[in-house]
C-alpha atoms as a printed R data frame, in Angstrom:
    type eleno elety resid chain resno       x       y       z
1   ATOM     1    CA   UNK     A     1  -1.577   6.240  -9.710
2   ATOM     2    CA   UNK     A     2  -2.313   9.683  -8.286
3   ATOM     3    CA   UNK     A     3  -1.450  10.058  -4.600
4   ATOM     4    CA   UNK     A     4  -5.129  10.226  -3.684
5   ATOM     5    CA   UNK     A     5  -5.676   6.745  -5.137
6   ATOM     6    CA   UNK     A     6  -2.592   5.368  -3.386
7   ATOM     7    CA   UNK     A     7  -3.632   6.699   0.007
8   ATOM     8    CA   UNK     A     8  -7.101   5.242  -0.488
9   ATOM     9    CA   UNK     A     9  -5.526   1.825  -1.035
10  ATOM    10    CA   UNK     A    10  -3.659   2.185   2.247
11  ATOM    11    CA   UNK     A    11  -6.551   3.368   4.422
12  ATOM    12    CA   UNK     A    12  -8.940   0.744   3.075
13  ATOM    13    CA   UNK     A    13  -6.428  -1.980   3.871
14  ATOM    14    CA   UNK     A    14  -8.381  -2.891   7.000
15  ATOM    15    CA   UNK     A    15 -11.347  -3.802   4.798
16  ATOM    16    CA   UNK     A    16  -9.197  -6.395   3.028
17  ATOM    17    CA   UNK     A    17  -7.774  -7.594   6.353
18  ATOM    18    CA   UNK     A    18 -11.200  -8.155   7.893
19  ATOM    19    CA   UNK     A    19 -12.425  -9.819   4.683
20  ATOM    20    CA   UNK     A    20  -9.545 -12.294   4.714
21  ATOM    21    CA   UNK     A    21 -10.182 -12.965   8.396
22  ATOM    22    CA   UNK     A    22 -13.809 -13.832   7.767
23  ATOM    23    CA   UNK     A    23 -12.915 -16.097   4.846
24  ATOM    24    CA   UNK     A    24 -10.444 -17.916   7.091
25  ATOM    25    CA   UNK     A    25 -13.102 -18.243   9.809
26  ATOM    26    CA   UNK     A    26 -15.653 -19.648   7.331
27  ATOM    27    CA   UNK     A    27 -13.185 -22.283   6.082
28  ATOM    28    CA   UNK     A    28 -13.561 -21.278   2.423
29  ATOM    29    CA   UNK     A    29  -9.992 -22.292   1.568
30  ATOM    30    CA   UNK     A    30 -10.600 -25.754   3.076
31  ATOM    31    CA   UNK     A    31 -13.728 -26.265   0.959
32  ATOM    32    CA   UNK     A    32 -11.875 -25.416  -2.256
33  ATOM    33    CA   UNK     A    33  -8.858 -27.473  -1.228
34  ATOM    34    CA   UNK     A    34 -11.111 -30.506  -0.724
35  ATOM    35    CA   UNK     A    35 -13.224 -30.091  -3.856
36  ATOM    36    CA   UNK     A    36 -11.300 -28.043  -6.434
37  ATOM    37    CA   UNK     A    37 -12.649 -24.800  -7.936
38  ATOM    38    CA   UNK     A    38 -16.109 -23.991  -6.575
39  ATOM    39    CA   UNK     A    39 -18.839 -21.505  -7.316
40  ATOM    40    CA   UNK     A    40 -19.684 -18.794  -4.848
41  ATOM    41    CA   UNK     A    41 -23.153 -20.341  -4.527
42  ATOM    42    CA   UNK     A    42 -21.786 -23.771  -3.582
43  ATOM    43    CA   UNK     A    43 -19.319 -22.229  -1.152
44  ATOM    44    CA   UNK     A    44 -22.090 -20.171   0.408
45  ATOM    45    CA   UNK     A    45 -24.194 -23.285   0.897
46  ATOM    46    CA   UNK     A    46 -21.346 -25.038   2.703
47  ATOM    47    CA   UNK     A    47 -20.565 -21.997   4.843
48  ATOM    48    CA   UNK     A    48 -24.237 -21.164   5.467
49  ATOM    49    CA   UNK     A    49 -23.943 -17.558   4.264
50  ATOM    50    CA   UNK     A    50 -25.560 -15.399   1.581
51  ATOM    51    CA   UNK     A    51 -24.349 -16.372  -1.902
52  ATOM    52    CA   UNK     A    52 -24.300 -12.853  -3.382
53  ATOM    53    CA   UNK     A    53 -22.519 -11.409  -0.352
54  ATOM    54    CA   UNK     A    54 -19.918 -14.186  -0.395
55  ATOM    55    CA   UNK     A    55 -19.313 -13.632  -4.103
56  ATOM    56    CA   UNK     A    56 -18.645  -9.955  -3.481
57  ATOM    57    CA   UNK     A    57 -16.302 -10.878  -0.632
58  ATOM    58    CA   UNK     A    58 -14.374 -13.366  -2.776
59  ATOM    59    CA   UNK     A    59 -14.190 -10.930  -5.689
60  ATOM    60    CA   UNK     A    60 -12.641  -8.315  -3.402
61  ATOM    61    CA   UNK     A    61  -9.910 -10.556  -1.973
62  ATOM    62    CA   UNK     A    62  -9.210 -12.025  -5.410
63  ATOM    63    CA   UNK     A    63  -8.136  -8.500  -6.344
64  ATOM    64    CA   UNK     A    64  -5.119  -8.917  -4.040
65  ATOM    65    CA   UNK     A    65  -4.376 -12.483  -5.106
66  ATOM    66    CA   UNK     A    66  -5.880 -14.536  -2.271
67  ATOM    67    CA   UNK     A    67  -8.195 -16.375  -4.692
68  ATOM    68    CA   UNK     A    68  -8.611 -16.364  -8.471
69  ATOM    69    CA   UNK     A    69 -11.927 -16.212 -10.310
70  ATOM    70    CA   UNK     A    70 -11.331 -18.914 -12.948
71  ATOM    71    CA   UNK     A    71 -14.744 -18.470 -14.591
72  ATOM    72    CA   UNK     A    72 -17.760 -16.313 -13.744
73  ATOM    73    CA   UNK     A    73 -18.371 -16.632  -9.973
74  ATOM    74    CA   UNK     A    74 -16.153 -19.740  -9.710
75  ATOM    75    CA   UNK     A    75 -13.057 -19.495  -7.511
76  ATOM    76    CA   UNK     A    76  -9.841 -21.438  -6.990
77  ATOM    77    CA   UNK     A    77  -6.998 -21.199  -4.514
78  ATOM    78    CA   UNK     A    78  -3.771 -19.322  -5.177
79  ATOM    79    CA   UNK     A    79  -0.505 -19.786  -3.299
80  ATOM    80    CA   UNK     A    80  -1.635 -16.977  -0.982
81  ATOM    81    CA   UNK     A    81  -5.020 -18.614  -0.516
82  ATOM    82    CA   UNK     A    82  -3.401 -21.874   0.533
83  ATOM    83    CA   UNK     A    83  -2.097 -20.153   3.673
84  ATOM    84    CA   UNK     A    84  -5.743 -19.917   4.855
85  ATOM    85    CA   UNK     A    85  -6.172 -23.701   5.001
86  ATOM    86    CA   UNK     A    86  -6.527 -25.444   8.348
87  ATOM    87    CA   UNK     A    87  -3.689 -27.550   9.760
88  ATOM    88    CA   UNK     A    88  -1.496 -27.656   6.666
89  ATOM    89    CA   UNK     A    89   2.236 -26.888   6.397
90  ATOM    90    CA   UNK     A    90   2.724 -23.149   6.023
91  ATOM    91    CA   UNK     A    91  -0.808 -22.313   7.202
92  ATOM    92    CA   UNK     A    92  -1.296 -18.825   8.635
93  ATOM    93    CA   UNK     A    93  -4.997 -19.303   9.392
94  ATOM    94    CA   UNK     A    94  -4.674 -18.993  13.159
95  ATOM    95    CA   UNK     A    95  -2.500 -15.890  12.873
96  ATOM    96    CA   UNK     A    96  -5.101 -14.363  10.544
97  ATOM    97    CA   UNK     A    97  -7.863 -15.217  13.033
98  ATOM    98    CA   UNK     A    98  -5.916 -13.494  15.826
99  ATOM    99    CA   UNK     A    99  -5.068 -10.333  13.886
100 ATOM   100    CA   UNK     A   100  -8.670  -9.950  12.697
101 ATOM   101    CA   UNK     A   101 -10.276 -11.004  15.987
102 ATOM   102    CA   UNK     A   102 -12.666  -8.692  17.817
103 ATOM   103    CA   UNK     A   103 -10.167  -8.452  20.684
104 ATOM   104    CA   UNK     A   104  -7.296  -7.288  18.478
105 ATOM   105    CA   UNK     A   105  -9.569  -5.029  16.444
106 ATOM   106    CA   UNK     A   106 -10.977  -3.297  19.527
107 ATOM   107    CA   UNK     A   107  -7.524  -2.670  20.980
108 ATOM   108    CA   UNK     A   108  -6.266  -1.200  17.712
109 ATOM   109    CA   UNK     A   109  -9.386   0.951  17.681
110 ATOM   110    CA   UNK     A   110  -7.820   2.913  20.543
111 ATOM   111    CA   UNK     A   111  -4.411   3.382  18.910
112 ATOM   112    CA   UNK     A   112  -4.821   7.072  19.737
113 ATOM   113    CA   UNK     A   113  -4.535   6.240  23.458
114 ATOM   114    CA   UNK     A   114  -1.259   4.363  22.945
115 ATOM   115    CA   UNK     A   115   0.261   7.125  20.824
116 ATOM   116    CA   UNK     A   116  -0.826   9.820  23.305
117 ATOM   117    CA   UNK     A   117   0.360   8.020  26.434
118 ATOM   118    CA   UNK     A   118   2.892   5.435  25.267
119 ATOM   119    CA   UNK     A   119   0.849   2.830  27.163
120 ATOM   120    CA   UNK     A   120  -0.863  -0.263  25.749
121 ATOM   121    CA   UNK     A   121  -4.404   0.368  24.571
122 ATOM   122    CA   UNK     A   122  -5.106  -3.268  25.438
123 ATOM   123    CA   UNK     A   123  -4.894  -2.483  29.168
124 ATOM   124    CA   UNK     A   124  -7.508   0.251  28.767
125 ATOM   125    CA   UNK     A   125  -9.817  -1.657  26.413
126 ATOM   126    CA   UNK     A   126  -9.641  -5.032  28.193
127 ATOM   127    CA   UNK     A   127  -9.344  -3.699  31.728
128 ATOM   128    CA   UNK     A   128  -6.108  -5.588  32.367
129 ATOM   129    CA   UNK     A   129  -2.857  -6.556  30.604
130 ATOM   130    CA   UNK     A   130  -3.480  -8.691  27.532
131 ATOM   131    CA   UNK     A   131  -1.730 -11.826  28.789
132 ATOM   132    CA   UNK     A   132  -3.732 -11.746  32.022
133 ATOM   133    CA   UNK     A   133  -6.872 -11.307  29.942
134 ATOM   134    CA   UNK     A   134  -6.058 -14.418  27.923
135 ATOM   135    CA   UNK     A   135  -5.591 -16.640  30.955
136 ATOM   136    CA   UNK     A   136  -8.057 -15.152  33.442
137 ATOM   137    CA   UNK     A   137 -10.981 -13.783  31.446
138 ATOM   138    CA   UNK     A   138 -11.076 -15.210  27.946
139 ATOM   139    CA   UNK     A   139  -9.102 -18.452  27.500
140 ATOM   140    CA   UNK     A   140 -10.784 -19.009  24.126
141 ATOM   141    CA   UNK     A   141  -9.104 -15.861  22.773
142 ATOM   142    CA   UNK     A   142  -5.892 -16.924  24.506
143 ATOM   143    CA   UNK     A   143  -6.061 -20.196  22.595
144 ATOM   144    CA   UNK     A   144  -6.469 -18.295  19.318
145 ATOM   145    CA   UNK     A   145  -3.410 -16.217  20.259
146 ATOM   146    CA   UNK     A   146  -1.318 -19.269  21.195
147 ATOM   147    CA   UNK     A   147  -2.271 -20.989  17.947
148 ATOM   148    CA   UNK     A   148  -1.373 -17.813  16.067
149 ATOM   149    CA   UNK     A   149   2.075 -17.813  17.643
150 ATOM   150    CA   UNK     A   150   2.490 -21.434  16.587
151 ATOM   151    CA   UNK     A   151   1.549 -20.469  13.010
152 ATOM   152    CA   UNK     A   152   4.129 -17.718  12.987
153 ATOM   153    CA   UNK     A   153   6.686 -19.921  14.679
154 ATOM   154    CA   UNK     A   154   6.429 -22.586  11.992
155 ATOM   155    CA   UNK     A   155   7.766 -20.127   9.437
156 ATOM   156    CA   UNK     A   156  10.170 -18.234  11.681
157 ATOM   157    CA   UNK     A   157  11.640 -21.333  13.304
158 ATOM   158    CA   UNK     A   158  12.352 -23.175  10.078
159 ATOM   159    CA   UNK     A   159  14.245 -20.211   8.655
160 ATOM   160    CA   UNK     A   160  16.197 -19.727  11.898
161 ATOM   161    CA   UNK     A   161  17.207 -23.398  12.029
162 ATOM   162    CA   UNK     A   162  18.286 -23.193   8.393
163 ATOM   163    CA   UNK     A   163  20.379 -20.075   9.064
164 ATOM   164    CA   UNK     A   164  21.967 -21.001  12.414
165 ATOM   165    CA   UNK     A   165  23.807 -24.161  13.537
166 ATOM   166    CA   UNK     A   166  22.056 -25.492  16.647
167 ATOM   167    CA   UNK     A   167  23.961 -28.769  16.292
168 ATOM   168    CA   UNK     A   168  26.964 -27.240  18.074
169 ATOM   169    CA   UNK     A   169  25.132 -27.432  21.416
170 ATOM   170    CA   UNK     A   170  24.494 -30.283  23.859
171 ATOM   171    CA   UNK     A   171  21.528 -28.794  25.725
172 ATOM   172    CA   UNK     A   172  19.215 -26.012  24.533
173 ATOM   173    CA   UNK     A   173  16.658 -24.282  26.751
174 ATOM   174    CA   UNK     A   174  13.797 -22.549  24.974
175 ATOM   175    CA   UNK     A   175  12.716 -19.625  27.160
176 ATOM   176    CA   UNK     A   176   9.016 -18.925  26.698
177 ATOM   177    CA   UNK     A   177   8.903 -21.976  24.471
178 ATOM   178    CA   UNK     A   178   5.130 -22.427  24.510
179 ATOM   179    CA   UNK     A   179   3.960 -25.801  23.246
180 ATOM   180    CA   UNK     A   180   7.457 -26.747  22.037
181 ATOM   181    CA   UNK     A   181   7.263 -25.861  18.349
182 ATOM   182    CA   UNK     A   182  10.774 -24.404  18.153
183 ATOM   183    CA   UNK     A   183  12.394 -26.978  20.398
184 ATOM   184    CA   UNK     A   184  10.892 -29.944  18.571
185 ATOM   185    CA   UNK     A   185  12.038 -28.464  15.254
186 ATOM   186    CA   UNK     A   186  15.585 -28.062  16.596
187 ATOM   187    CA   UNK     A   187  15.682 -31.604  17.970
188 ATOM   188    CA   UNK     A   188  14.273 -33.166  14.802
189 ATOM   189    CA   UNK     A   189  17.138 -31.679  12.787
190 ATOM   190    CA   UNK     A   190  19.878 -32.204  15.417
191 ATOM   191    CA   UNK     A   191  19.787 -35.685  16.937
192 ATOM   192    CA   UNK     A   192  22.725 -34.967  19.260
193 ATOM   193    CA   UNK     A   193  20.908 -32.145  21.066
194 ATOM   194    CA   UNK     A   194  18.765 -32.385  24.206
195 ATOM   195    CA   UNK     A   195  16.292 -29.715  25.200
196 ATOM   196    CA   UNK     A   196  14.083 -28.065  27.787
197 ATOM   197    CA   UNK     A   197  10.939 -26.106  27.010
198 ATOM   198    CA   UNK     A   198  10.402 -23.518  29.740
199 ATOM   199    CA   UNK     A   199   7.199 -21.506  30.067
200 ATOM   200    CA   UNK     A   200   4.337 -20.875  32.476
201 ATOM   201    CA   UNK     A   201   2.956 -24.099  33.997
202 ATOM   202    CA   UNK     A   202  -0.436 -23.660  32.315
203 ATOM   203    CA   UNK     A   203   1.296 -23.279  28.947
204 ATOM   204    CA   UNK     A   204   3.698 -26.225  29.128
205 ATOM   205    CA   UNK     A   205   0.897 -28.509  30.287
206 ATOM   206    CA   UNK     A   206   0.251 -29.235  26.610
207 ATOM   207    CA   UNK     A   207   3.893 -29.318  25.525
208 ATOM   208    CA   UNK     A   208   4.511 -33.061  26.051
209 ATOM   209    CA   UNK     A   209   1.789 -33.833  23.500
210 ATOM   210    CA   UNK     A   210   3.624 -31.985  20.722
211 ATOM   211    CA   UNK     A   211   7.016 -33.365  21.745
212 ATOM   212    CA   UNK     A   212   5.628 -36.908  21.633
213 ATOM   213    CA   UNK     A   213   3.862 -36.336  18.317
214 ATOM   214    CA   UNK     A   214   7.130 -35.197  16.778
215 ATOM   215    CA   UNK     A   215   9.145 -38.055  18.232
216 ATOM   216    CA   UNK     A   216  11.477 -36.033  20.450
217 ATOM   217    CA   UNK     A   217   9.951 -36.538  23.913
218 ATOM   218    CA   UNK     A   218  12.863 -38.766  24.956
219 ATOM   219    CA   UNK     A   219  15.304 -35.873  24.490
220 ATOM   220    CA   UNK     A   220  13.248 -33.020  25.899
221 ATOM   221    CA   UNK     A   221  11.410 -32.098  29.072
222 ATOM   222    CA   UNK     A   222   8.831 -29.394  29.698
223 ATOM   223    CA   UNK     A   223   9.347 -27.315  32.835
224 ATOM   224    CA   UNK     A   224   6.905 -24.771  34.204
225 ATOM   225    CA   UNK     A   225   8.089 -21.569  35.793
226 ATOM   226    CA   UNK     A   226   8.382 -17.789  35.579
227 ATOM   227    CA   UNK     A   227  11.278 -16.438  33.541
228 ATOM   228    CA   UNK     A   228  11.135 -13.184  35.519
229 ATOM   229    CA   UNK     A   229  12.155 -15.205  38.585
230 ATOM   230    CA   UNK     A   230  14.635 -17.779  37.227
231 ATOM   231    CA   UNK     A   231  15.357 -20.172  34.365
232 ATOM   232    CA   UNK     A   232  16.776 -23.728  34.279
233 ATOM   233    CA   UNK     A   233  20.519 -23.701  34.879
234 ATOM   234    CA   UNK     A   234  23.506 -25.316  33.203
235 ATOM   235    CA   UNK     A   235  22.676 -25.355  29.479
236 ATOM   236    CA   UNK     A   236  25.084 -24.246  26.778
237 ATOM   237    CA   UNK     A   237  22.380 -22.483  24.737
238 ATOM   238    CA   UNK     A   238  19.385 -20.376  25.746
239 ATOM   239    CA   UNK     A   239  17.051 -19.378  22.953
240 ATOM   240    CA   UNK     A   240  13.902 -17.268  22.924
241 ATOM   241    CA   UNK     A   241  11.724 -16.729  19.874
242 ATOM   242    CA   UNK     A   242   9.720 -13.497  19.593
243 ATOM   243    CA   UNK     A   243   9.577 -13.296  23.384
244 ATOM   244    CA   UNK     A   244  11.757 -10.319  24.284
245 ATOM   245    CA   UNK     A   245   9.845  -8.062  21.906
246 ATOM   246    CA   UNK     A   246   6.805  -8.475  24.188
247 ATOM   247    CA   UNK     A   247   8.510  -6.625  27.020
248 ATOM   248    CA   UNK     A   248  10.002  -3.258  27.908
249 ATOM   249    CA   UNK     A   249  13.761  -2.887  28.032
250 ATOM   250    CA   UNK     A   250  13.617  -3.143  31.832
251 ATOM   251    CA   UNK     A   251  11.692  -6.424  31.826
252 ATOM   252    CA   UNK     A   252  13.581  -7.866  28.848
253 ATOM   253    CA   UNK     A   253  16.802  -7.098  30.730
254 ATOM   254    CA   UNK     A   254  15.447  -9.020  33.727
255 ATOM   255    CA   UNK     A   255  14.814 -12.082  31.543
256 ATOM   256    CA   UNK     A   256  18.271 -11.866  29.993
257 ATOM   257    CA   UNK     A   257  19.903 -11.335  33.396
258 ATOM   258    CA   UNK     A   258  18.272 -14.503  34.697
259 ATOM   259    CA   UNK     A   259  19.556 -16.338  31.629
260 ATOM   260    CA   UNK     A   260  23.088 -15.009  32.151
261 ATOM   261    CA   UNK     A   261  23.034 -16.215  35.761
262 ATOM   262    CA   UNK     A   262  21.947 -19.703  34.648
263 ATOM   263    CA   UNK     A   263  24.322 -20.155  31.696
264 ATOM   264    CA   UNK     A   264  27.071 -22.753  31.645
265 ATOM   265    CA   UNK     A   265  30.552 -21.353  30.914
266 ATOM   266    CA   UNK     A   266  30.871 -20.468  27.241
267 ATOM   267    CA   UNK     A   267  27.117 -20.698  26.623
268 ATOM   268    CA   UNK     A   268  25.307 -18.707  23.959
269 ATOM   269    CA   UNK     A   269  22.160 -16.607  24.234
270 ATOM   270    CA   UNK     A   270  20.018 -16.468  21.087
271 ATOM   271    CA   UNK     A   271  17.033 -14.237  20.392
272 ATOM   272    CA   UNK     A   272  14.982 -14.982  17.286
273 ATOM   273    CA   UNK     A   273  13.419 -11.607  16.706
274 ATOM   274    CA   UNK     A   274  13.099  -8.611  14.410
275 ATOM   275    CA   UNK     A   275  16.019  -6.252  13.828
276 ATOM   276    CA   UNK     A   276  14.569  -3.018  12.508
277 ATOM   277    CA   UNK     A   277  16.646  -1.423   9.730
278 ATOM   278    CA   UNK     A   278  17.284   2.299   9.501
279 ATOM   279    CA   UNK     A   279  15.627   4.459   6.878
280 ATOM   280    CA   UNK     A   280  12.316   4.156   5.069
281 ATOM   281    CA   UNK     A   281  12.648   0.742   3.469
282 ATOM   282    CA   UNK     A   282   9.596  -1.526   3.795
283 ATOM   283    CA   UNK     A   283   9.927  -3.972   6.695
284 ATOM   284    CA   UNK     A   284   7.046  -5.794   8.353
285 ATOM   285    CA   UNK     A   285   8.741  -5.453  11.736
286 ATOM   286    CA   UNK     A   286   7.913  -1.742  11.676
287 ATOM   287    CA   UNK     A   287   4.221  -2.633  11.573
288 ATOM   288    CA   UNK     A   288   4.564  -5.402  14.176
289 ATOM   289    CA   UNK     A   289   6.206  -2.774  16.383
290 ATOM   290    CA   UNK     A   290   2.866  -0.939  16.479
291 ATOM   291    CA   UNK     A   291   1.166  -4.183  17.551
292 ATOM   292    CA   UNK     A   292   3.640  -4.251  20.441
293 ATOM   293    CA   UNK     A   293   2.759  -0.646  21.284
294 ATOM   294    CA   UNK     A   294  -0.982  -1.343  21.336
295 ATOM   295    CA   UNK     A   295  -0.999  -4.776  22.962
296 ATOM   296    CA   UNK     A   296   1.975  -5.180  25.305
297 ATOM   297    CA   UNK     A   297   3.425  -3.577  28.464
298 ATOM   298    CA   UNK     A   298   6.303  -1.729  26.816
299 ATOM   299    CA   UNK     A   299   7.106  -4.282  24.132
300 ATOM   300    CA   UNK     A   300   8.849  -3.102  20.980
301 ATOM   301    CA   UNK     A   301  10.841  -4.206  17.962
302 ATOM   302    CA   UNK     A   302  14.466  -3.124  18.236
303 ATOM   303    CA   UNK     A   303  17.258  -1.898  15.988
304 ATOM   304    CA   UNK     A   304  20.703  -3.534  16.000
305 ATOM   305    CA   UNK     A   305  22.029  -0.803  18.294
306 ATOM   306    CA   UNK     A   306  19.091  -1.263  20.658
307 ATOM   307    CA   UNK     A   307  19.706  -5.014  20.790
308 ATOM   308    CA   UNK     A   308  23.379  -4.392  21.545
309 ATOM   309    CA   UNK     A   309  22.450  -2.038  24.392
310 ATOM   310    CA   UNK     A   310  19.827  -4.445  25.753
311 ATOM   311    CA   UNK     A   311  22.312  -7.317  25.850
312 ATOM   312    CA   UNK     A   312  24.922  -5.103  27.503
313 ATOM   313    CA   UNK     A   313  22.444  -4.064  30.212
314 ATOM   314    CA   UNK     A   314  22.176  -7.737  31.196
315 ATOM   315    CA   UNK     A   315  25.928  -8.339  31.239
316 ATOM   316    CA   UNK     A   316  25.992  -9.897  27.773
317 ATOM   317    CA   UNK     A   317  27.946  -9.101  24.635
318 ATOM   318    CA   UNK     A   318  26.183  -9.216  21.275
319 ATOM   319    CA   UNK     A   319  28.457 -11.283  19.053
320 ATOM   320    CA   UNK     A   320  26.584 -11.434  15.750
321 ATOM   321    CA   UNK     A   321  23.246 -11.000  14.016
322 ATOM   322    CA   UNK     A   322  22.371 -13.749  11.549
323 ATOM   323    CA   UNK     A   323  19.657 -12.838   9.008
324 ATOM   324    CA   UNK     A   324  17.108 -15.448   7.949
325 ATOM   325    CA   UNK     A   325  14.672 -15.797   5.057
326 ATOM   326    CA   UNK     A   326  11.938 -14.591   7.417
327 ATOM   327    CA   UNK     A   327  11.796 -11.034   8.761
328 ATOM   328    CA   UNK     A   328  13.384 -12.265  11.996
329 ATOM   329    CA   UNK     A   329  17.105 -12.661  12.696
330 ATOM   330    CA   UNK     A   330  19.090 -14.811  15.118
331 ATOM   331    CA   UNK     A   331  20.712 -12.391  17.560
332 ATOM   332    CA   UNK     A   332  23.626 -14.156  19.275
333 ATOM   333    CA   UNK     A   333  25.242 -13.139  22.527
334 ATOM   334    CA   UNK     A   334  27.502 -14.469  25.260
335 ATOM   335    CA   UNK     A   335  28.586 -13.458  28.740
336 ATOM   336    CA   UNK     A   336  30.529 -10.205  28.628
């Protein structure tokens, strides 16, 4: 294609993104999953929207493989479309709802501010840091965000557990562990391991429910606290999953320093996070890095050298980087 056509595909990408977000919100994938291929008219009736407009929407996203038009104005799910279903293994619906939410969209609308100042546009748009906004002003959006992180975690955690041997440890502490998705996945695979999920008290309030549902509550406890102040002591493994990328080097160092102070002798520190490669090769972490720029107080995705320097600043030595089938890696360290 001529370069003009290629650049048009890129700059109209947000149209596709918002279209997929609306389809996820309307539950179109769930309707088709329940009933088989459906006409745009029948789908519109279920979703209470205009039939012609929905057809045009479905036709557009079918162009990129989210659905397939199996006969005139009749649509079926593809493997991509299945990720829009609600509450199914591999679902990305909540992540899609977060990325295409009004909150995220408005913050990205002031990308210029972040590029000019290096500061998060979210602070300017929302009037406060994004995490404060979630908990203090708009808990409904915070719930969408937390569910989105659980969606992402399902994929990232399974690939990390496949790539790295957590069975070598007796006690694992998940720093910023949310509702316990990672920890429960570790414990379900490794019956000899005990765990702690550590996060803000209002976050871990719901953690016991997930631990019980997954049958690991007898080997794991949920503890509320602030990882900028301290973390539970004495474990032989401390893991964080896409947590350190939320914070500046200074604040990430503070978290890691608190972990180093709490570690048992010989313990490992693991970060499940992006490792940005050099050069121009495609890598989704380079795009997520811009989300960190817009939304977080100094958060960023880091290169291998930047991870090594960050660990060293906290008195840790980076020992290896283990790639996974996801875009994240397991970044292992120990006391220097």
